[in-house]
C-alpha positions in Angstrom: 65.8 -1.2 21.4 67.9 0.3 18.6 69.0 -1.4 15.5 71.5 -0.4 12.9 70.3 0.4 9.4 71.8 -1.6 6.5 74.0 1.4 5.7 75.2 1.7 9.3 76.0 -2.1 9.4 78.3 -1.6 6.5 79.8 1.6 8.0 80.5 -0.1 11.3 82.2 -3.0 9.6 84.4 -0.6 7.7 85.2 1.5 10.8 85.9 -1.7 12.7 88.4 -2.7 10.0 90.1 0.7 10.4 90.4 0.2 14.1 91.8 -3.3 13.8 94.3 -2.0 11.2 95.5 0.6 13.7 94.5 3.6 11.6 92.2 4.8 14.5 93.5 4.7 18.0 90.2 5.3 19.9 86.5 4.9 18.9 85.8 8.6 19.7 87.7 9.4 16.5 84.5 8.4 14.6 82.1 10.5 16.7 81.1 12.6 13.8 80.2 9.5 11.7 78.1 7.7 14.4 74.7 8.6 15.6 75.2 10.4 18.9 72.9 8.0 20.8 75.0 5.0 19.5 78.5 6.3 20.5 78.7 4.3 23.7 77.5 1.2 21.8 80.1 1.8 19.1 82.8 2.1 21.8 81.7 -1.3 23.2 81.7 -2.8 19.7 85.2 -1.5 19.0 86.5 -2.9 22.4 84.8 -6.3 21.8 86.2 -6.4 18.3 89.7 -5.7 19.5 89.5 -8.2 22.4 88.2 -10.9 20.1 91.3 -10.3 17.8 93.7 -10.6 20.7 94.4 -6.9 21.1 93.3 -6.7 24.8 95.3 -3.7 25.7 93.8 -1.6 22.9 90.4 -3.0 23.8 90.6 -1.8 27.4 91.7 1.7 26.2 
């Protein structure tokens, strides 16, 4: 099982805020900032975050 470091936890929160604000259209925009083995997890995180905030169409994308 993989866990995020405290730095990554803060980073993901910030990136999630950028996604919610519409400054990033797709999670792959952040590929250079996310550990390569966590990219699919980040995409799921971003989709779940968007869906939870009522942005279902963006979540599916």
